[in-house]
C-alpha positions in Angstrom: -11.0 -10.9 -11.8 -3.5 -16.3 -7.2 0.2 -18.4 -5.5 2.0 -16.9 -2.7 5.6 -17.3 -1.9 4.9 -16.8 1.7 5.7 -19.7 4.1 2.1 -19.8 5.4 0.7 -20.6 2.0 1.5 -23.8 0.0 1.9 -22.7 -3.6 3.0 -26.1 -5.1 1.1 -27.8 -7.8 0.1 -31.3 -7.0 1.2 -33.9 -9.4 -2.3 -35.1 -10.3 -3.3 -31.5 -11.2 -0.8 -30.8 -13.9 -2.8 -32.3 -16.7 -6.1 -30.6 -17.7 -9.0 -32.5 -16.3 -12.2 -33.1 -18.3 -15.7 -32.3 -17.2 -16.6 -34.6 -14.4 -19.7 -33.2 -12.9 -22.9 -31.6 -14.1 -23.5 -27.9 -14.6 -25.6 -26.7 -11.6 -26.9 -23.1 -11.7 -26.2 -20.8 -8.8 -29.4 -18.9 -8.8 -28.4 -16.2 -6.3 -25.3 -15.3 -8.4 -27.3 -15.4 -11.6 -29.8 -12.9 -10.3 -27.0 -10.6 -9.1 -25.2 -10.8 -12.4 -28.3 -10.3 -14.4 -29.1 -7.2 -12.3 -25.6 -5.8 -12.9 -25.8 -6.3 -16.6 -29.3 -4.9 -17.0 -28.4 -1.8 -15.0 -25.1 -1.4 -16.7 -26.4 -1.7 -20.3 -29.3 0.6 -19.4 -26.6 3.1 -18.7 -26.0 3.3 -22.4 -29.3 5.1 -22.7 -28.0 7.9 -20.6 -24.5 8.0 -22.2 -25.3 10.7 -24.7 -27.3 12.7 -22.2 -24.4 12.9 -19.6 -22.1 15.9 -19.4 -18.5 15.6 -20.6 -17.4 16.0 -17.0 -19.4 13.0 -16.0 -18.0 10.8 -18.8 -14.5 11.9 -17.7 -15.4 11.2 -14.1 -16.7 7.7 -15.0 -13.4 6.9 -16.8 -11.5 8.1 -13.7 -13.6 5.9 -11.5 -12.8 2.9 -13.7 -9.0 3.5 -13.2 -9.5 4.0 -9.5 -11.6 0.9 -9.0 -9.2 -1.1 -11.1 -6.3 0.1 -9.0 -8.2 -1.3 -6.0 -8.3 -4.7 -7.7 -4.8 -4.7 -9.3 -2.6 -2.9 -6.8 -4.8 -3.7 -3.8 -6.6 -7.1 -3.8 -4.3 -8.7 -6.3 -0.7 -7.6 -5.9 -0.8 -6.4 -2.2 -3.1 -8.8 -0.5 -3.3 -12.0 -2.7 0.4 -12.1 -3.5 2.0 -10.0 -0.8 4.3 -8.6 -3.5 4.9 -5.4 -1.4 3.8 -4.0 1.9 1.6 -1.0 2.6 1.1 1.5 5.4 -2.3 1.9 7.1 -3.3 5.0 5.0 -2.6 3.1 1.7 -4.5 0.0 2.9 -7.5 2.2 3.8 -7.3 3.9 0.3 -7.0 0.6 -1.5 -9.8 -1.1 0.3 -12.0 1.8 -0.5 -11.0 1.7 -4.1 -11.7 -2.1 -4.2 -15.2 -1.5 -2.8 -16.0 0.5 -6.0 -16.0 -2.7 -8.0 -18.1 -5.2 -6.1 -16.3 -8.5 -6.7 -16.7 -9.7 -3.1 -14.6 -8.5 -0.2 -10.8 -8.5 -0.4 -10.6 -11.5 1.8 -12.9 -13.7 -0.3 -11.4 -12.3 -3.6 -8.0 -13.3 -2.4 -9.1 -16.7 -1.4 -10.5 -17.3 -4.8 -7.3 -16.0 -6.5 -5.0 -18.0 -4.3 -7.0 -21.1 -5.2 -6.7 -20.2 -8.8 -2.9 -20.1 -8.7 -2.4 -23.1 -6.4 -4.5 -25.3 -8.8 -4.3 -23.3 -12.0 -6.3 -24.6 -15.0 -7.5 -27.7 -13.2 -10.9 -28.6 -11.8 -9.8 -27.1 -8.5 -9.3 -23.8 -10.2 -12.5 -21.7 -9.6 -12.4 -20.3 -13.2 -10.6 -23.3 -15.0 -10.0 -22.2 -18.6 -10.3 -25.9 -19.8 -14.0 -25.6 -19.1 -14.3 -23.0 -21.8 -13.7 -19.3 -22.5 -17.2 -18.3 -21.2 -16.9 -20.3 -18.1 -13.5 -18.7 -17.3 -14.9 -15.3 -18.0 -18.3 -15.3 -16.4 -19.8 -18.8 -16.2 -17.9 -19.8 -13.1 -19.9 -17.2 -11.2 -23.2 -18.5 -12.4 -22.6 -22.1 -11.6 -22.0 -24.0 -8.4 -18.3 -24.8 -7.7 -16.7 -28.0 -8.8 -16.2 -30.1 -5.6 -12.4 -29.9 -6.1 -12.5 -26.1 -5.7 -13.8 -26.5 -2.1 -11.9 -29.7 -1.3 -8.4 -28.6 -2.4 -9.2 -25.0 -1.6 -9.3 -25.9 2.1 -5.5 -26.0 2.0 -5.2 -22.4 0.9 -4.4 -20.2 3.9 -5.9 -16.7 4.2 -5.4 -16.2 8.0 -3.0 -13.3 7.3 -5.9 -11.5 5.7 -8.4 -12.2 8.5 -5.8 -10.8 10.9 -5.7 -7.5 9.0 -8.2 -5.2 10.8 -8.8 -3.1 7.7 -9.9 -6.2 5.7 -11.8 -7.6 8.6 -13.8 -4.4 8.8 -14.5 -4.3 5.1 -15.7 -7.9 5.2 -18.1 -7.2 8.0 -19.5 -4.1 6.4 -19.1 -5.0 2.8 -22.6 -4.3 1.6 -22.6 -0.8 3.1 -19.2 0.0 1.6 -20.3 -1.1 -1.8 -23.4 1.1 -1.5 -21.3 4.1 -0.6 -18.2 3.7 -2.8 -19.7 2.0 -5.8 -23.1 3.8 -6.1 -23.5 6.8 -3.8 -20.3 8.6 -4.4 -20.3 8.1 -8.2 -23.9 9.5 -8.2 -23.6 12.4 -5.7 -20.4 13.9 -6.8 -21.5 14.7 -10.4 -25.0 15.8 -9.2 -23.5 18.1 -6.5 -20.4 19.6 -8.1 -21.5 20.1 -11.7 -25.2 19.8 -11.7 -25.4 16.5 -13.5 -28.9 14.9 -13.7 -29.0 12.3 -10.9 -30.1 9.5 -13.3 -27.2 10.3 -15.7 -24.7 10.1 -12.8 -26.3 6.9 -11.3 -26.4 4.9 -14.5 -23.2 6.2 -16.3 -20.7 6.8 -13.5 -22.2 4.1 -11.3 -23.7 1.2 -13.3 -22.2 1.4 -16.8 -18.7 2.1 -15.3 -19.1 -0.8 -13.0 -20.0 -3.2 -15.8 -16.9 -2.1 -17.9 -14.6 -2.5 -14.9 -16.1 -5.9 -14.2 -15.6 -7.3 -17.7 -12.1 -5.8 -17.9 -11.2 -7.9 -14.8 -12.9 -11.0 -16.2 -10.8 -10.8 -19.4 -7.7 -11.6 -17.4 -9.3 -15.0 -16.5 -10.6 -15.7 -20.0 -8.6 -13.9 -22.8 -5.3 -13.9 -21.0 -5.6 -17.7 -20.3 -6.5 -18.3 -24.0 -4.3 -15.9 -26.2 -1.0 -14.3 -26.1 2.7 -14.9 -26.1 4.6 -17.3 -23.8 8.2 -16.2 -23.5 8.6 -17.4 -20.0 6.7 -20.7 -19.7 5.3 -22.3 -22.9 3.7 -25.2 -20.9 0.9 -23.2 -19.2 -2.2 -21.6 -20.8 -1.7 -18.0 -19.5 -0.2 -15.7 -22.1 1.0 -12.2 -22.4 -1.7 -10.1 -24.2 -0.2 -6.6 -24.5 -3.3 -5.1 -26.1 -5.4 -5.8 -22.9 -2.8 -4.1 -20.6 -4.4 -0.7 -21.2 -7.9 -1.8 -20.1 -6.6 -4.0 -17.2 -3.9 -1.5 -15.9 -1.1 -4.1 -16.5 -2.8 -7.3 -15.5 -2.6 -9.0 -18.8 1.2 -9.8 -18.9 -0.1 -13.1 -17.7 2.5 -15.6 -18.8 5.0 -13.5 -16.8 2.6 -13.2 -13.8 2.1 -17.0 -13.5 5.9 -17.5 -13.9 6.7 -14.8 -11.3 3.5 -14.3 -9.2 5.3 -12.4 -6.4 6.6 -9.6 -8.7 4.7 -6.4 -7.8 4.8 -5.2 -11.4 3.2 -8.4 -12.7 5.2 -7.7 -15.8 8.9 -7.6 -16.9 8.5 -4.2 -18.4 8.6 -0.8 -16.7 6.4 1.1 -19.1 3.8 2.8 -17.0 1.6 3.3 -20.1 0.9 -0.4 -20.1 1.0 -0.9 -16.3 -0.8 1.9 -14.4 -1.0 -0.3 -11.4 2.8 -0.5 -11.2 2.9 3.3 -11.6 0.6 3.7 -8.7 2.6 1.4 -6.5 5.9 3.2 -7.4 4.2 6.5 -6.6 3.1 5.2 -3.2 6.7 3.9 -2.6 8.0 7.4 -3.4 5.9 9.0 -0.6 6.6 6.1 1.8 3.3 4.4 1.8 4.4 1.3 -0.1 7.7 -0.5 0.8 9.5 -3.8 0.4 8.6 -4.1 -3.2 9.5 -7.5 -4.6 10.5 -8.1 -8.2 12.4 -10.7 -10.3 15.9 -9.9 -11.3 16.9 -9.8 -15.0 19.1 -12.9 -14.3 16.2 -14.9 -12.9 13.9 -13.8 -15.7 16.5 -14.8 -18.3 17.1 -18.1 -16.6 13.3 -18.9 -16.7 13.1 -17.9 -20.3 16.0 -20.2 -21.3 14.6 -23.1 -19.3 10.9 -23.1 -20.3 10.0 -20.1 -22.5 9.1 -20.1 -26.2 12.4 -19.7 -28.0 10.8 -17.9 -30.9 9.7 -15.1 -28.4 13.1 -14.5 -26.7 13.2 -11.0 -28.2 11.1 -8.5 -26.5 7.8 -7.8 -28.3 
């Protein structure tokens, strides 16, 4: 598993949040989340037992589901709803909310609330997955522990009323558990079993659980690895970096120094190469058929200005 430039959402960083804050409260386990995460990992890793038993068609199907689920997170929850970097028609919104339900990372509304909190108070105690609390904390630990008080306190200023007013998102939020059962587990299990006579356990554990685990950790790497490593050609003062090698797994979400510099850009990257940004390719495809519109992006002049002002001089040349 961010700031808006919408008038209804304050994206400014408060002065006392600029410097990294040290640990100021005890680690308290969140037992419900721990049980859920443990279950996901046990079931996912158990899928490795069935990996060599599954048919090639099932393996290809599982890889396709990873891409589809990641599109639901990247093009849907992240770029469309959290950042409002483009607009979508009803058919596309229905499609994206279904895709996002394949990767149970909470409903779109709650996912976006967490992400907007992350951008508004990035890398401080009010950031739900503050990288200054450690790589593991940013990757997974923040889900296993109770929130820092600042996450809730300062998070109250983050507005998600625009999301609650979307009937598609409100429906998903009300019926989230049922949608996860259908899109994350039932469909990945039934399709291989019905269409190419795959053993039902192979389909359930490989296309369902193992695929889910891979997609989950790919998303988590954006919070951990992309806030630890990478180049900083746009803003050298912030932890997020551009990690090109992760872009294939995350469908273009790891150009993170760029994204935190221009969070409203629908590409989340300066580059137009679809091979490293499948989410942008999907959005462009949807724009061609009229389902996506009002795509927002930073102009070359604005990008160059930001690089000259705050970027790492040694990385001015494209890498």
